[in-house]
N, C-alpha and C positions, 0 to 999 in steps of 0.2 A: 681191259681193266688194269689199272696201275698196280704194280707190286714193288716190293722193296728193292729188287735188283734193277728196276727201271728208274728209280729216283736218280736225279742228277747229283753227282758227287762233287764236292768242292774241296780243294786243297788250300792250305794256308797261303800259297802263292797267288791264288785266285781272288783273294780279298784285298781290296785297296786299303792302304794305311789311311786312318782317319775317316773312313767311311761312316763309322758310327761313333759318336762322341758320348761322353757320360751324361751330357745334358739331354740326350735323346731318350733316356730312361725316366719314366715317371717315378716320382717319390711319394705319390699320393698314398699308396698302400702302406708304406712304412710309417707314414704320418698318422694312420688311423688304426694301428695295431699296437697293443701293449699289454703288460701284465702288472697288476697292482696288488700288493700284499698288505693285509691289515693284521696287526697283532700287538699285544702288550709287551712289556719287558720280559726277559727270561728268568727273573727272580721267582722264588717259590711262593710269594704272596702277591703276584701281579694282579692289578685290577682290570687287565684287558685293555681294549681300545674300542671306543664308540665314536663315530663321526658321521657327517653328512658328505656324501660323494656325488659329484655331478658327471654325467656322461660327456666325454670330450667331443669336440666338433668332428663331424664326419662319421661317427661310430653308429652302426646299425644293430649290432648283436653283442650280447654279453653271455659269457659262461661263468657262472658263479659257483665256487666250491667252498664249503664251510666245514669246519671241524669244531666240535665242542671241546671243552677243556677236560683233562683227565680227572678221574676220581681220586680222592685223597686216600692215603694209606691209613691203616688202623694203628691204634696205640698198643702197647704191651699191657695186658690186664690180667696176668696170670694170678691165680690164687690157690695155692696148695697143690697144683698140678701143672705140669708143663703143657703148653698148648701149641696148636699149629695155626697157620695163617693162610688166608686166601688173598692173593694179590688184587689190587684195584685194576680197573680197565681203562683203556684209552678212550678219548672222546669219539662220539659217533660222527658219521660223515654224510653229507648231502650235496647234491649237485643239481643245477638248473640252468638251462639255456633259454634266453628270452630275446625277442625283438624289442629294440628301444629307439628313441629319438634323442638327438643331441640336446643337452641341457636338462634332461630328466634327472631327478635327484633320488638318492637312496640312503636310507639309514643303515649303516653298516656297524655291526657289533661283534667283534671277536672276543669270546668269553674270557673273563678273568677266572680265578680259582676261588673256591669258598675258603675264606681265611681261618680255617680251624685246624689246629695241630693237635689231633685227637690223642688223648690218653685212654679213651674208652675202647672197647672191643670192636667198635664199628666206626669207620671213618665217615667222611661226608662225600656226597656225590658231586661230580663235576658240574660246571655251569653250562648254559646253553648259548651257542652262537646263533645269530640270525641276521638276515638282510630283508628289508621291506621297502617298498616304493612303488613307482609307476609300473603297472603290469606285473606286479609281484606281491603276494601276501601270504602270510603263514609259513614262510620258508625259514626253517631252522634246523639245527642239529643239537641233540641233547649232549650233556656231559657224560663222562664215563661212570661206571659203577664204583662204589666205595670198596675199600679193603675191609677185611673182616678177620677176626680171630676167635677161636673157641677152644675148649678143652675136650671136645668129643672127637676122638680119633676114629669114630665110626662114620664121620661125614665123608661123602664121596670126594675123592682126591683129584678130580679133573676140573677143567674150566667149563663154564657154562655161558649161554646167552641169557642175559637178563630179561630180554623181551623179544617179541616177534614183530617184524615189520614187512612191508611189501613195497615194491617200486611205486613211486608217486606219493608216498606218505610224507607228512610234514612239509607239503608244498613243493617237493623236488621231483626231478625225473628219476633219480636213483638214490635210495636211502640205505645206508649200511651201518649195522651195529658192530661192536667189537666184543669178543669173548672177554670174560673176566680172566685175571691171572689164575694160574693153577694153585691149588692148595699145596702148602709145603709138605714135604715128606721126609722121613728119616733117610739119611744117606749112609752108605756103608763105610765104616771105618775099620781098618785092618785089625786093630787091637781090641775093638769093642763090638764089631758086627753092626747090626742095625739098632740104633738107640734113638728113640724119639727125642729124648731130652738132651742129646749131646750135639748132634750135627744135623742142620736143616738147611734146605735151599728153596727159594721160591722166585717167581718173577711177576712183574706187573706188565700188562699188555700195552702195546702202542696203538696209535690211531690208524685207521684205514689209509693205505696208500703212502704213508709217511715212512714206515719201515724202521721204527725204533722199538727198543725193548729195554726194560730195566730189570736187572737180576740182583739178588742179594742172598747172602747165606751167613750162617753163624756156626761156630764150633766152640762149645764150652764158653759161652759168653754171658756175663751177668746181665747186662742190658746194652742194647744197641739202638739208639734213637735214629730216626730218619732225618738227618741234618743237611741233606743236599737237595739240589733241584734236579728235575728230570726234563727231557726234551719236550718241545711243544706237543700238546695233545696226548702225551704219555700218562699212564696211571702213576700215582705217587707211591713212594716207598713206605713201608710199615716199620714200626719199632718191633724188635725181636728180642727174646731172651731164651736161654736154654735151661734156666733154673726153675724149680718147682715152688719156690717161695714167692711172696708178694713182691713184684717188681713193677715199677711204673716208668714208662718211656713214651715219647710222643711220636706219632707218625708224621709224614711229610705231605705236602700238597702235590696235586697233579700238575702237569704242564698246561700252560695257557692255551686257549683256542686260537684258531686261525681262520681268516677269510682270504680267498684268492679270486680276483676278478680278472678274467681275460677278455679284452674288448677288441672288436675288429669290425 
């Protein structure tokens, strides 16, 4: 029986120059492998991207990954009492691997964001990304949960899952939800101790496997609007105020959805 020590060993001197040319290696595998991304622009009111995509020549298998868009942040809606905030969440994730034939077509939609810049205590949920076509139906990923604000400091101050899912849900092989952002809490200030209405911090969660997060904080601030964009799939920022009187400010939108198709 052969073993490793009995294998014939070759040195560089034992290989004739020019014995193997570049043309001897097949390029067929490189020609039928690739990655295609679908998404809208990075702006805060992106409409997303929807199109018809065809399977390239020679391709037999697709792995499709999708992310919904992030939920929108809440507005500042305080009335005679300072309030705290729950960050929005990133878009949900789904993945599916299927056998295909060249020329098959698929409707691909990477979610945009719901175009509401809320001044209310509750933002808008993110939008759904989906892919449908030959040998694939009902495959989608929901948008993230909305940001929220209230004046009840008795509300639990941890993040939560908005829903429960199982592998295979919504047409995929593996479906994953994201936690909402945490509720803001009073931060310690050396000359004031813990004061709800003075210094607060919070975050909005990112989408699964992307690895982004958006944090924000205030310290004795009349009104802070969410005037900036966030990464793809990330939950949107919220308006914040540390004052107890009536203040109005608008929240921001979440990051747009994504679709990634790996073909081989």
